[in-house]
C-alpha positions as CSV (number, residue, x, y, z in Angstrom):
1,M,186.8,-205.3,3.4
2,T,183.5,-206.8,4.3
3,A,180.2,-205.1,3.7
4,T,179.4,-204.7,7.3
5,R,182.8,-203.1,8.1
6,T,182.5,-200.8,5.1
7,R,179.0,-199.7,6.3
8,T,180.3,-199.1,9.8
9,L,183.2,-197.0,8.5
10,A,180.8,-195.0,6.3
11,I,178.5,-194.3,9.3
12,A,181.4,-193.3,11.5
13,T,182.7,-191.0,8.8
14,S,179.3,-189.4,8.4
15,V,178.9,-188.8,12.1
16,L,182.3,-187.4,12.6
17,A,182.1,-185.1,9.6
18,T,178.8,-183.8,10.7
19,A,179.7,-183.4,14.3
20,A,183.1,-181.7,13.5
21,A,181.6,-178.8,11.5
22,P,180.6,-176.5,14.4
23,P,183.8,-176.8,16.4
24,V,186.0,-176.3,13.4
25,L,184.0,-173.2,12.3
26,A,184.1,-171.8,15.9
27,A,187.9,-172.5,16.3
28,T,188.8,-170.8,13.1
29,D,186.6,-167.7,13.8
30,T,184.6,-168.4,10.6
31,W,181.3,-168.8,12.4
32,Q,180.4,-166.1,14.9
33,P,176.7,-166.2,15.7
34,S,175.3,-163.0,17.0
35,L,172.0,-162.6,18.9
36,P,169.8,-159.8,17.8
37,T,169.1,-157.0,20.3
38,S,165.6,-156.0,21.3
39,D,165.8,-153.0,19.0
40,D,166.6,-155.4,16.1
41,I,163.7,-157.6,16.9
42,R,161.3,-154.6,17.0
43,K,162.6,-153.4,13.6
44,M,162.1,-156.9,12.2
45,I,158.5,-157.0,13.4
46,A,157.8,-153.5,12.1
47,S,159.0,-154.4,8.6
48,P,158.1,-158.0,8.1
49,M,159.9,-158.9,4.9
50,S,163.2,-157.1,5.4
51,A,166.5,-158.6,4.3
52,Q,167.6,-159.0,7.9
53,L,164.5,-161.0,8.7
54,V,164.9,-163.3,5.7
55,T,168.6,-163.8,6.6
56,A,167.6,-164.7,10.2
57,L,165.0,-167.1,9.0
58,I,167.4,-168.8,6.6
59,G,170.0,-169.1,9.4
60,A,167.4,-170.6,11.8
61,A,166.3,-173.1,9.1
62,A,169.9,-174.1,8.4
63,V,170.6,-174.7,12.1
64,A,167.3,-176.7,12.4
65,L,168.2,-178.8,9.4
66,W,171.7,-179.4,10.7
67,L,170.3,-180.5,14.1
68,L,167.9,-182.8,12.4
69,L,170.8,-184.3,10.3
70,I,173.0,-184.9,13.3
71,T,170.2,-186.4,15.3
72,T,169.3,-188.8,12.5
73,L,172.9,-189.8,12.0
74,L,173.5,-190.4,15.7
75,T,170.3,-192.4,16.1
76,H,171.2,-194.5,13.1
77,A,174.8,-195.1,14.4
78,Y,173.5,-196.0,17.9
79,T,170.9,-198.4,16.4
80,T,173.5,-200.1,14.3
81,L,176.0,-200.4,17.1
82,A,173.4,-201.7,19.5
83,R,172.2,-204.3,17.0
84,R,175.8,-205.5,16.5
85,A,176.8,-205.6,20.1
86,R,173.7,-207.6,21.2
87,W,174.5,-207.4,24.8
88,R,171.9,-209.4,26.6
89,V,172.0,-209.6,30.4
90,A,170.3,-212.5,31.9
91,I,168.7,-211.4,35.1
92,R,167.6,-214.2,37.3
93,L,165.3,-213.4,40.1
94,P,164.6,-215.7,43.0
95,L,161.2,-217.3,42.9
């Protein structure tokens, strides 16, 4: 295998593995996100360092980091594929 093909396969595997995590978790009922009610939010504000607030912040940070990771991987994959495709359309306008 050539180095470019190996790199392309590595990028594709990374993107697929990262993008497949939420659908697999949702399909297997492992991941069931729940939104807090207004009463829960009031309780979190009233006692700022409760375990529920810390858990919510850790979950929000995990989701934000996952979104950053998937955005970075997709951007890198797009850049790599666009560089390799090198589609250049010659537009000729009448003078």
